[in-house]
VOPA-601047 format. One record per residue (C-alpha): x, y, z; residue in one letter. Coordinates in steps of 0.25 Angstrom, whole numbers, plus 5000, padded with zeros to 4 digits. Example, Ala and Ser with C-alpha at 12.3 -4.5 7.8 and 13.67 -1.06 7.14 Angstrom:
2
@x:5049; y:4982; z:5031; rest:A
@x:5055; y:4996; z:5029; rest:S
END
This chain:
514
@x:4883; y:4807; z:4972; rest:M
@x:4879; y:4812; z:4987; rest:L
@x:4865; y:4809; z:4990; rest:F
@x:4856; y:4813; z:4997; rest:P
@x:4862; y:4827; z:4992; rest:K
@x:4866; y:4837; z:5005; rest:V
@x:4862; y:4852; z:4999; rest:P
@x:4872; y:4860; z:4998; rest:F
@x:4869; y:4877; z:5006; rest:H
@x:4871; y:4889; z:5000; rest:A
@x:4884; y:4895; z:5007; rest:G
@x:4890; y:4882; z:5011; rest:E
@x:4903; y:4877; z:5009; rest:T
@x:4906; y:4864; z:5000; rest:P
@x:4913; y:4860; z:5013; rest:M
@x:4902; y:4860; z:5021; rest:S
@x:4893; y:4854; z:5011; rest:W
@x:4903; y:4841; z:5010; rest:A
@x:4903; y:4843; z:5027; rest:A
@x:4885; y:4840; z:5024; rest:R
@x:4887; y:4830; z:5014; rest:Q
@x:4896; y:4823; z:5022; rest:A
@x:4889; y:4825; z:5035; rest:A
@x:4878; y:4819; z:5027; rest:F
@x:4881; y:4806; z:5020; rest:H
@x:4892; y:4801; z:5028; rest:T
@x:4889; y:4807; z:5042; rest:G
@x:4903; y:4810; z:5042; rest:G
@x:4914; y:4821; z:5038; rest:R
@x:4918; y:4830; z:5026; rest:V
@x:4933; y:4823; z:5024; rest:V
@x:4930; y:4809; z:5022; rest:P
@x:4916; y:4810; z:5014; rest:F
@x:4925; y:4821; z:5005; rest:L
@x:4934; y:4810; z:5004; rest:N
@x:4924; y:4800; z:5001; rest:D
@x:4918; y:4808; z:4990; rest:L
@x:4934; y:4811; z:4982; rest:G
@x:4934; y:4827; z:4986; rest:I
@x:4946; y:4832; z:4994; rest:P
@x:4941; y:4839; z:5006; rest:V
@x:4951; y:4849; z:5002; rest:A
@x:4947; y:4853; z:4987; rest:D
@x:4931; y:4855; z:4993; rest:L
@x:4938; y:4865; z:5006; rest:A
@x:4946; y:4870; z:4996; rest:R
@x:4935; y:4873; z:4985; rest:G
@x:4939; y:4865; z:4975; rest:K
@x:4929; y:4864; z:4964; rest:R
@x:4933; y:4850; z:4960; rest:K
@x:4929; y:4845; z:4975; rest:G
@x:4916; y:4855; z:4976; rest:V
@x:4911; y:4849; z:4962; rest:E
@x:4914; y:4833; z:4966; rest:K
@x:4906; y:4837; z:4977; rest:L
@x:4895; y:4842; z:4972; rest:C
@x:4895; y:4834; z:4961; rest:A
@x:4893; y:4822; z:4971; rest:M
@x:4884; y:4830; z:4981; rest:A
@x:4874; y:4836; z:4968; rest:G
@x:4878; y:4848; z:4971; rest:E
@x:4878; y:4860; z:4961; rest:D
@x:4894; y:4862; z:4965; rest:P
@x:4892; y:4879; z:4960; rest:A
@x:4887; y:4884; z:4975; rest:S
@x:4895; y:4875; z:4980; rest:M
@x:4907; y:4881; z:4973; rest:I
@x:4902; y:4894; z:4977; rest:R
@x:4907; y:4892; z:4992; rest:N
@x:4918; y:4886; z:4989; rest:S
@x:4931; y:4892; z:4996; rest:I
@x:4941; y:4889; z:4983; rest:I
@x:4953; y:4890; z:4985; rest:A
@x:4961; y:4898; z:4974; rest:V
@x:4975; y:4899; z:4979; rest:G
@x:4985; y:4898; z:4991; rest:H
@x:4976; y:4903; z:5003; rest:R
@x:4967; y:4910; z:4993; rest:R
@x:4952; y:4905; z:4991; rest:F
@x:4938; y:4910; z:4982; rest:E
@x:4925; y:4910; z:4987; rest:L
@x:4914; y:4917; z:4978; rest:C
@x:4922; y:4921; z:4969; rest:G
@x:4931; y:4930; z:4981; rest:Q
@x:4945; y:4926; z:4983; rest:E
@x:4952; y:4927; z:4998; rest:F
@x:4963; y:4921; z:5003; rest:S
@x:4964; y:4911; z:5014; rest:A
@x:4961; y:4919; z:5027; rest:E
@x:4947; y:4923; z:5023; rest:F
@x:4942; y:4910; z:5026; rest:T
@x:4941; y:4904; z:5041; rest:T
@x:4953; y:4895; z:5037; rest:G
@x:4951; y:4881; z:5045; rest:V
@x:4940; y:4889; z:5056; rest:V
@x:4926; y:4884; z:5052; rest:T
@x:4916; y:4895; z:5053; rest:R
@x:4900; y:4895; z:5056; rest:F
@x:4889; y:4900; z:5062; rest:C
@x:4883; y:4892; z:5074; rest:P
@x:4869; y:4896; z:5070; rest:L
@x:4871; y:4894; z:5057; rest:C
@x:4875; y:4879; z:5059; rest:I
@x:4863; y:4878; z:5069; rest:D
@x:4854; y:4883; z:5057; rest:E
@x:4861; y:4870; z:5049; rest:D
@x:4858; y:4860; z:5057; rest:I
@x:4846; y:4862; z:5066; rest:D
@x:4835; y:4853; z:5063; rest:G
@x:4846; y:4845; z:5056; rest:C
@x:4847; y:4829; z:5060; rest:E
@x:4865; y:4831; z:5053; rest:D
@x:4871; y:4843; z:5059; rest:P
@x:4882; y:4840; z:5049; rest:G
@x:4872; y:4839; z:5039; rest:V
@x:4866; y:4852; z:5041; rest:A
@x:4877; y:4863; z:5046; rest:M
@x:4885; y:4871; z:5035; rest:R
@x:4897; y:4879; z:5035; rest:H
@x:4895; y:4889; z:5026; rest:R
@x:4905; y:4896; z:5017; rest:V
@x:4905; y:4910; z:5023; rest:R
@x:4907; y:4904; z:5036; rest:W
@x:4923; y:4902; z:5027; rest:R
@x:4926; y:4915; z:5026; rest:L
@x:4934; y:4922; z:5040; rest:A
@x:4926; y:4936; z:5037; rest:P
@x:4913; y:4928; z:5040; rest:F
@x:4912; y:4929; z:5057; rest:R
@x:4898; y:4932; z:5055; rest:T
@x:4884; y:4923; z:5053; rest:C
@x:4879; y:4931; z:5044; rest:P
@x:4864; y:4924; z:5047; rest:K
@x:4866; y:4923; z:5065; rest:H
@x:4877; y:4935; z:5066; rest:N
@x:4885; y:4925; z:5074; rest:L
@x:4899; y:4925; z:5075; rest:P
@x:4904; y:4914; z:5066; rest:M
@x:4911; y:4902; z:5074; rest:S
@x:4925; y:4897; z:5072; rest:D
@x:4929; y:4883; z:5073; rest:V
@x:4941; y:4876; z:5070; rest:R
@x:4946; y:4861; z:5074; rest:L
@x:4959; y:4861; z:5073; rest:G
@x:4958; y:4849; z:5063; rest:K
@x:4963; y:4849; z:5045; rest:W
@x:4946; y:4848; z:5044; rest:T
@x:4947; y:4862; z:5047; rest:D
@x:4945; y:4867; z:5034; rest:M
@x:4934; y:4859; z:5030; rest:I
@x:4926; y:4867; z:5039; rest:H
@x:4917; y:4855; z:5042; rest:E
@x:4908; y:4860; z:5053; rest:L
@x:4903; y:4844; z:5054; rest:Q
@x:4916; y:4841; z:5061; rest:A
@x:4914; y:4852; z:5071; rest:M
@x:4902; y:4851; z:5077; rest:L
@x:4905; y:4851; z:5092; rest:G
@x:4912; y:4865; z:5089; rest:A
@x:4899; y:4870; z:5080; rest:I
@x:4890; y:4865; z:5091; rest:A
@x:4897; y:4875; z:5103; rest:E
@x:4898; y:4885; z:5092; rest:Q
@x:4883; y:4882; z:5089; rest:R
@x:4880; y:4886; z:5107; rest:A
@x:4886; y:4898; z:5110; rest:V
@x:4881; y:4904; z:5096; rest:A
@x:4869; y:4908; z:5101; rest:R
@x:4874; y:4916; z:5111; rest:T
@x:4885; y:4922; z:5104; rest:C
@x:4885; y:4939; z:5101; rest:A
@x:4879; y:4941; z:5086; rest:R
@x:4886; y:4950; z:5077; rest:R
@x:4881; y:4956; z:5063; rest:D
@x:4892; y:4951; z:5051; rest:P
@x:4903; y:4960; z:5048; rest:S
@x:4902; y:4969; z:5037; rest:P
@x:4915; y:4963; z:5031; rest:L
@x:4910; y:4950; z:5032; rest:Q
@x:4896; y:4955; z:5024; rest:I
@x:4906; y:4960; z:5014; rest:Y
@x:4914; y:4946; z:5011; rest:V
@x:4899; y:4941; z:5011; rest:D
@x:4895; y:4946; z:5001; rest:R
@x:4908; y:4948; z:4993; rest:R
@x:4905; y:4935; z:4991; rest:L
@x:4892; y:4934; z:4986; rest:D
@x:4896; y:4946; z:4975; rest:G
@x:4893; y:4958; z:4982; rest:A
@x:4900; y:4971; z:4979; rest:T
@x:4905; y:4980; z:4989; rest:G
@x:4915; y:4991; z:4991; rest:T
@x:4922; y:4992; z:4977; rest:A
@x:4937; y:4993; z:4986; rest:W
@x:4935; y:4980; z:4993; rest:L
@x:4928; y:4971; z:4983; rest:D
@x:4941; y:4973; z:4974; rest:H
@x:4950; y:4967; z:4988; rest:Q
@x:4948; y:4952; z:4989; rest:G
@x:4939; y:4948; z:4999; rest:I
@x:4950; y:4944; z:5009; rest:D
@x:4955; y:4955; z:5009; rest:Q
@x:4944; y:4964; z:5012; rest:V
@x:4944; y:4957; z:5024; rest:C
@x:4956; y:4956; z:5030; rest:R
@x:4958; y:4970; z:5027; rest:A
@x:4945; y:4973; z:5034; rest:A
@x:4948; y:4965; z:5046; rest:E
@x:4961; y:4967; z:5049; rest:M
@x:4957; y:4983; z:5049; rest:L
@x:4947; y:4981; z:5057; rest:G
@x:4958; y:4973; z:5066; rest:G
@x:4965; y:4985; z:5068; rest:L
@x:4954; y:4995; z:5068; rest:M
@x:4946; y:4988; z:5079; rest:R
@x:4957; y:4981; z:5088; rest:F
@x:4969; y:4992; z:5086; rest:G
@x:4982; y:4988; z:5080; rest:A
@x:4987; y:4978; z:5094; rest:G
@x:4977; y:4968; z:5087; rest:Q
@x:4983; y:4958; z:5081; rest:K
@x:4977; y:4948; z:5071; rest:A
@x:4979; y:4935; z:5075; rest:A
@x:4972; y:4937; z:5089; rest:D
@x:4960; y:4941; z:5081; rest:M
@x:4947; y:4933; z:5084; rest:T
@x:4935; y:4931; z:5074; rest:E
@x:4927; y:4940; z:5080; rest:D
@x:4938; y:4951; z:5080; rest:M
@x:4941; y:4950; z:5066; rest:W
@x:4923; y:4951; z:5064; rest:D
@x:4926; y:4964; z:5072; rest:A
@x:4938; y:4968; z:5064; rest:A
@x:4932; y:4966; z:5051; rest:G
@x:4920; y:4974; z:5055; rest:R
@x:4931; y:4988; z:5060; rest:T
@x:4939; y:4986; z:5046; rest:G
@x:4927; y:4985; z:5035; rest:W
@x:4919; y:4995; z:5040; rest:S
@x:4935; y:5004; z:5036; rest:L
@x:4937; y:4994; z:5025; rest:L
@x:4924; y:4998; z:5019; rest:E
@x:4929; y:5013; z:5019; rest:K
@x:4939; y:5010; z:5008; rest:G
@x:4955; y:5012; z:5008; rest:P
@x:4956; y:5028; z:5011; rest:C
@x:4947; y:5025; z:5025; rest:E
@x:4956; y:5013; z:5027; rest:I
@x:4968; y:5021; z:5025; rest:R
@x:4965; y:5032; z:5034; rest:D
@x:4962; y:5022; z:5046; rest:V
@x:4975; y:5017; z:5043; rest:L
@x:4984; y:5028; z:5043; rest:A
@x:4975; y:5033; z:5055; rest:Q
@x:4980; y:5021; z:5064; rest:T
@x:4993; y:5021; z:5060; rest:L
@x:4995; y:5036; z:5061; rest:T
@x:4990; y:5035; z:5077; rest:R
@x:5002; y:5024; z:5080; rest:C
@x:5016; y:5029; z:5081; rest:L
@x:5028; y:5023; z:5084; rest:R
@x:5039; y:5031; z:5093; rest:Q
@x:5045; y:5036; z:5081; rest:N
@x:5032; y:5044; z:5077; rest:G
@x:5030; y:5034; z:5064; rest:H
@x:5017; y:5027; z:5065; rest:P
@x:5017; y:5012; z:5064; rest:S
@x:5009; y:5002; z:5054; rest:P
@x:5011; y:4990; z:5063; rest:R
@x:5009; y:4996; z:5075; rest:I
@x:4996; y:5004; z:5068; rest:A
@x:4991; y:4994; z:5058; rest:F
@x:4991; y:4982; z:5068; rest:G
@x:4984; y:4969; z:5064; rest:M
@x:4982; y:4975; z:5051; rest:L
@x:4998; y:4979; z:5050; rest:Y
@x:5003; y:4963; z:5054; rest:G
@x:4992; y:4957; z:5041; rest:W
@x:4998; y:4967; z:5031; rest:L
@x:5014; y:4967; z:5034; rest:F
@x:5013; y:4953; z:5036; rest:A
@x:5024; y:4945; z:5031; rest:S
@x:5017; y:4935; z:5026; rest:R
@x:5004; y:4941; z:5021; rest:L
@x:5002; y:4932; z:5008; rest:S
@x:4988; y:4938; z:5004; rest:K
@x:4986; y:4952; z:5000; rest:D
@x:4978; y:4961; z:5009; rest:P
@x:4972; y:4970; z:4998; rest:G
@x:4971; y:4985; z:4999; rest:P
@x:4972; y:4986; z:5013; rest:I
@x:4989; y:4985; z:5012; rest:R
@x:4989; y:4997; z:5003; rest:E
@x:4980; y:5003; z:5012; rest:I
@x:4989; y:5002; z:5024; rest:V
@x:5003; y:5004; z:5015; rest:R
@x:4999; y:5019; z:5010; rest:D
@x:4996; y:5019; z:5026; rest:V
@x:5009; y:5016; z:5031; rest:I
@x:5016; y:5023; z:5019; rest:I
@x:5006; y:5036; z:5021; rest:E
@x:5012; y:5037; z:5035; rest:H
@x:5025; y:5029; z:5042; rest:V
@x:5038; y:5032; z:5038; rest:P
@x:5045; y:5021; z:5027; rest:L
@x:5058; y:5017; z:5021; rest:V
@x:5057; y:5020; z:5005; rest:P
@x:5057; y:5006; z:5001; rest:G
@x:5049; y:4998; z:5013; rest:Q
@x:5042; y:4987; z:5010; rest:M
@x:5028; y:4989; z:5013; rest:L
@x:5016; y:4979; z:5012; rest:L
@x:5023; y:4974; z:5002; rest:G
@x:5030; y:4986; z:4994; rest:R
@x:5040; y:4994; z:4996; rest:P
@x:5037; y:5008; z:5000; rest:V
@x:5045; y:5016; z:4989; rest:K
@x:5040; y:5030; z:4993; rest:H
@x:5036; y:5030; z:5008; rest:P
@x:5029; y:5045; z:5012; rest:R
@x:5034; y:5044; z:5024; rest:L
@x:5047; y:5041; z:5027; rest:S
@x:5058; y:5046; z:5039; rest:S
@x:5069; y:5055; z:5036; rest:I
@x:5080; y:5040; z:5037; rest:N
@x:5073; y:5033; z:5026; rest:S
@x:5070; y:5045; z:5017; rest:I
@x:5085; y:5048; z:5019; rest:A
@x:5091; y:5032; z:5016; rest:K
@x:5082; y:5033; z:5003; rest:A
@x:5084; y:5044; z:4998; rest:E
@x:5101; y:5043; z:4999; rest:G
@x:5101; y:5056; z:5012; rest:L
@x:5106; y:5058; z:5026; rest:H
@x:5096; y:5058; z:5036; rest:S
@x:5100; y:5071; z:5043; rest:K
@x:5101; y:5078; z:5029; rest:T
@x:5087; y:5073; z:5025; rest:L
@x:5082; y:5077; z:5037; rest:A
@x:5088; y:5092; z:5033; rest:N
@x:5083; y:5092; z:5019; rest:V
@x:5069; y:5090; z:5027; rest:L
@x:5069; y:5097; z:5039; rest:R
@x:5072; y:5109; z:5028; rest:V
@x:5060; y:5105; z:5019; rest:A
@x:5052; y:5105; z:5033; rest:G
@x:5046; y:5091; z:5030; rest:L
@x:5052; y:5088; z:5043; rest:I
@x:5054; y:5093; z:5055; rest:G
@x:5064; y:5102; z:5062; rest:D
@x:5063; y:5092; z:5075; rest:D
@x:5076; y:5090; z:5082; rest:R
@x:5069; y:5077; z:5091; rest:K
@x:5066; y:5070; z:5078; rest:L
@x:5083; y:5065; z:5077; rest:K
@x:5081; y:5050; z:5069; rest:S
@x:5079; y:5053; z:5055; rest:A
@x:5072; y:5041; z:5057; rest:R
@x:5062; y:5046; z:5064; rest:N
@x:5058; y:5059; z:5055; rest:V
@x:5048; y:5056; z:5045; rest:V
@x:5045; y:5064; z:5033; rest:T
@x:5038; y:5063; z:5019; rest:D
@x:5046; y:5054; z:5009; rest:Y
@x:5039; y:5061; z:4997; rest:E
@x:5043; y:5076; z:5001; rest:K
@x:5056; y:5073; z:5007; rest:A
@x:5062; y:5066; z:4994; rest:K
@x:5057; y:5077; z:4985; rest:A
@x:5067; y:5085; z:4996; rest:L
@x:5078; y:5076; z:4996; rest:I
@x:5079; y:5076; z:4982; rest:D
@x:5081; y:5089; z:4982; rest:T
@x:5090; y:5089; z:4992; rest:A
@x:5099; y:5078; z:4985; rest:K
@x:5102; y:5088; z:4975; rest:H
@x:5107; y:5098; z:4982; rest:A
@x:5120; y:5105; z:4980; rest:V
@x:5126; y:5116; z:4986; rest:P
@x:5128; y:5130; z:4980; rest:V
@x:5142; y:5132; z:4983; rest:T
@x:5144; y:5119; z:4973; rest:L
@x:5134; y:5122; z:4962; rest:V
@x:5145; y:5133; z:4957; rest:P
@x:5155; y:5121; z:4954; rest:D
@x:5143; y:5111; z:4948; rest:M
@x:5141; y:5121; z:4936; rest:L
@x:5155; y:5127; z:4936; rest:T
@x:5149; y:5140; z:4937; rest:T
@x:5151; y:5153; z:4947; rest:S
@x:5141; y:5155; z:4959; rest:R
@x:5136; y:5167; z:4952; rest:P
@x:5131; y:5158; z:4941; rest:V
@x:5125; y:5147; z:4951; rest:V
@x:5117; y:5158; z:4959; rest:A
@x:5112; y:5164; z:4945; rest:E
@x:5107; y:5149; z:4941; rest:L
@x:5100; y:5149; z:4955; rest:I
@x:5094; y:5161; z:4952; rest:A
@x:5088; y:5156; z:4940; rest:L
@x:5083; y:5144; z:4944; rest:G
@x:5092; y:5135; z:4935; rest:Q
@x:5100; y:5131; z:4949; rest:L
@x:5089; y:5128; z:4959; rest:T
@x:5092; y:5127; z:4974; rest:R
@x:5086; y:5118; z:4983; rest:I
@x:5075; y:5127; z:4990; rest:Q
@x:5069; y:5129; z:4981; rest:D
@x:5063; y:5115; z:4983; rest:H
@x:5055; y:5124; z:4992; rest:G
@x:5057; y:5115; z:5005; rest:Q
@x:5073; y:5118; z:5005; rest:L
@x:5078; y:5127; z:5010; rest:Q
@x:5091; y:5131; z:5018; rest:S
@x:5105; y:5128; z:5016; rest:K
@x:5099; y:5116; z:5007; rest:L
@x:5091; y:5121; z:5001; rest:G
@x:5100; y:5132; z:4996; rest:K
@x:5106; y:5120; z:4989; rest:A
@x:5104; y:5119; z:4973; rest:I
@x:5098; y:5107; z:4968; rest:D
@x:5107; y:5099; z:4962; rest:G
@x:5097; y:5095; z:4950; rest:R
@x:5097; y:5110; z:4946; rest:S
@x:5112; y:5110; z:4944; rest:I
@x:5111; y:5098; z:4936; rest:Q
@x:5100; y:5103; z:4928; rest:R
@x:5111; y:5116; z:4927; rest:T
@x:5119; y:5108; z:4922; rest:R
@x:5115; y:5100; z:4911; rest:K
@x:5109; y:5113; z:4905; rest:F
@x:5125; y:5117; z:4903; rest:I
@x:5128; y:5105; z:4898; rest:E
@x:5119; y:5105; z:4887; rest:G
@x:5120; y:5119; z:4881; rest:V
@x:5127; y:5125; z:4870; rest:G
@x:5139; y:5118; z:4862; rest:E
@x:5152; y:5115; z:4869; rest:V
@x:5164; y:5122; z:4863; rest:V
@x:5178; y:5119; z:4866; rest:D
@x:5181; y:5136; z:4866; rest:A
@x:5173; y:5147; z:4870; rest:P
@x:5168; y:5156; z:4857; rest:P
@x:5171; y:5169; z:4857; rest:E
@x:5155; y:5173; z:4858; rest:T
@x:5155; y:5166; z:4872; rest:H
@x:5159; y:5168; z:4884; rest:V
@x:5156; y:5161; z:4899; rest:H
@x:5143; y:5164; z:4907; rest:L
@x:5150; y:5176; z:4917; rest:A
@x:5156; y:5182; z:4904; rest:K
@x:5143; y:5181; z:4898; rest:A
@x:5138; y:5190; z:4910; rest:A
@x:5148; y:5199; z:4911; rest:E
@x:5150; y:5201; z:4894; rest:K
@x:5133; y:5205; z:4893; rest:C
@x:5131; y:5211; z:4909; rest:R
@x:5122; y:5203; z:4912; rest:V
@x:5119; y:5193; z:4924; rest:T
@x:5123; y:5179; z:4925; rest:L
@x:5108; y:5176; z:4927; rest:R
@x:5104; y:5182; z:4913; rest:A
@x:5114; y:5175; z:4907; rest:I
@x:5109; y:5160; z:4915; rest:L
@x:5097; y:5164; z:4911; rest:E
@x:5099; y:5164; z:4894; rest:M
@x:5107; y:5152; z:4896; rest:L
@x:5099; y:5142; z:4904; rest:F
@x:5087; y:5149; z:4896; rest:N
@x:5093; y:5147; z:4882; rest:R
@x:5093; y:5161; z:4880; rest:Y
@x:5108; y:5162; z:4873; rest:L
@x:5109; y:5156; z:4857; rest:Q
@x:5123; y:5150; z:4861; rest:T
@x:5131; y:5145; z:4873; rest:V
@x:5142; y:5137; z:4871; rest:Y
@x:5148; y:5126; z:4881; rest:R
@x:5164; y:5128; z:4884; rest:L
@x:5169; y:5112; z:4882; rest:A
@x:5178; y:5107; z:4895; rest:G
@x:5170; y:5116; z:4903; rest:A
@x:5157; y:5114; z:4914; rest:D
@x:5147; y:5120; z:4918; rest:G
@x:5143; y:5134; z:4918; rest:F
@x:5159; y:5137; z:4915; rest:S
@x:5158; y:5129; z:4900; rest:A
@x:5146; y:5139; z:4895; rest:L
@x:5150; y:5151; z:4885; rest:L
@x:5138; y:5159; z:4881; rest:I
@x:5137; y:5172; z:4872; rest:S
@x:5137; y:5185; z:4878; rest:P
@x:5129; y:5189; z:4866; rest:A
@x:5118; y:5181; z:4867; rest:D
@x:5118; y:5185; z:4882; rest:V
@x:5116; y:5199; z:4874; rest:M
@x:5105; y:5194; z:4864; rest:A
@x:5097; y:5189; z:4874; rest:C
@x:5097; y:5198; z:4885; rest:I
@x:5094; y:5210; z:4871; rest:E
@x:5082; y:5202; z:4867; rest:D
@x:5079; y:5191; z:4879; rest:P
@x:5068; y:5178; z:4876; rest:P
@x:5054; y:5182; z:4880; rest:P
@x:5053; y:5174; z:4892; rest:N
@x:5071; y:5180; z:4896; rest:A
@x:5070; y:5183; z:4910; rest:S
@x:5070; y:5197; z:4917; rest:D
@x:5085; y:5194; z:4919; rest:E
@x:5090; y:5195; z:4906; rest:I
@x:5078; y:5206; z:4903; rest:R
@x:5087; y:5215; z:4912; rest:F
@x:5099; y:5216; z:4904; rest:W
@x:5092; y:5221; z:4892; rest:M
@x:5096; y:5233; z:4887; rest:G
END
């Protein structure tokens, strides 16, 4: 047992407590002290329960409070404190951060400063850049030794003395709202739901990156930021972050649409600066949180993309905007053909200056709907052969709506619009091939369409309406024939329908009633 007892202070790190005991009991440093006790210094530095409990057993201290103040390693570069898990970047790493005025108060009136000065656990966290007690910017020290990892204040007395000398003349500032949020969250308080559902490190990094972009502009590099700049960035970013994803999306959209390339398209890389560099880093192994999806949505909404293009870890299956060149390639059309279709539909202007299809952008979903229709366009002159019938029959089928023109889409006009939608041709063929019984020879009572119209002295349109509405009692198909040339109908059935038309018969049929 270590005696006399060196009391543990609330908010102190276990390593700080061990360093103070080393100074008290041996007058030396913490590493040899822990070695003498059989406690690996790395175990205490990584918050391993076994090391903490062994030290507490030897020093006569309850391990509960000690464990609560331990930053515990829970995985590869992942740590936990007070039930909050975060990445290594959420800590100060090998930099030792402290408040010189707090150290002044620790050692005031103490004969041995090494026994009195305490390193607080909150100082180990990167977002804590301002002392909440003295409103003083924290001081950072790094000696360039392997022992930097244990943050032993007793090993850097010279650097601490320098910071104490200048601290009283430093400008003061209040802790940032971001720092206050982190402090309260570690204490178990709740805040905005959408922030509390994120990792504590995700909230901080998103605030700092958003703030860095908003405060210092897209040209500022994250690697050149000082701690004071990160503090300012966190303050600016927090004011946006706490408003929620909709406000963030609007601000990013405005930022993006103000930054155009020479071809007139927005540039996320130029517009988003350090935010872009962070999210698009090839080595980004940590989940950045909801900010990634927000940025992804903004880019999809405003930037022309290629179908299947990888964007922040996932392919964009259906981009909202895309160049004519990209759409044509994805849909298997020539870019000039697609440009003509979109121009006719009014989705792009008739600007002769835009000679390159890769510079002309349109709404992909609207274009795809037109493309699906245009792909099935069949010239009217080819339809009679496809259905094995005459042009007059094709004209009547169009009038009845059995065959639909491309221009029926509502946006496509001109020569392309006059073509027939091939899908309506296929539907008509399928109907013909499924109606009636197949016979080897024409029955005496049945004739072809044109002959039936002649015998009954009615129009082809009336007979076609009876056929497609299944008003005729018997219809046969001649074996070996194709399309309409295979159909055989009974003039008697036609006359019976005229004499007693069904309730839903058209005026065309009723016109021929005697």
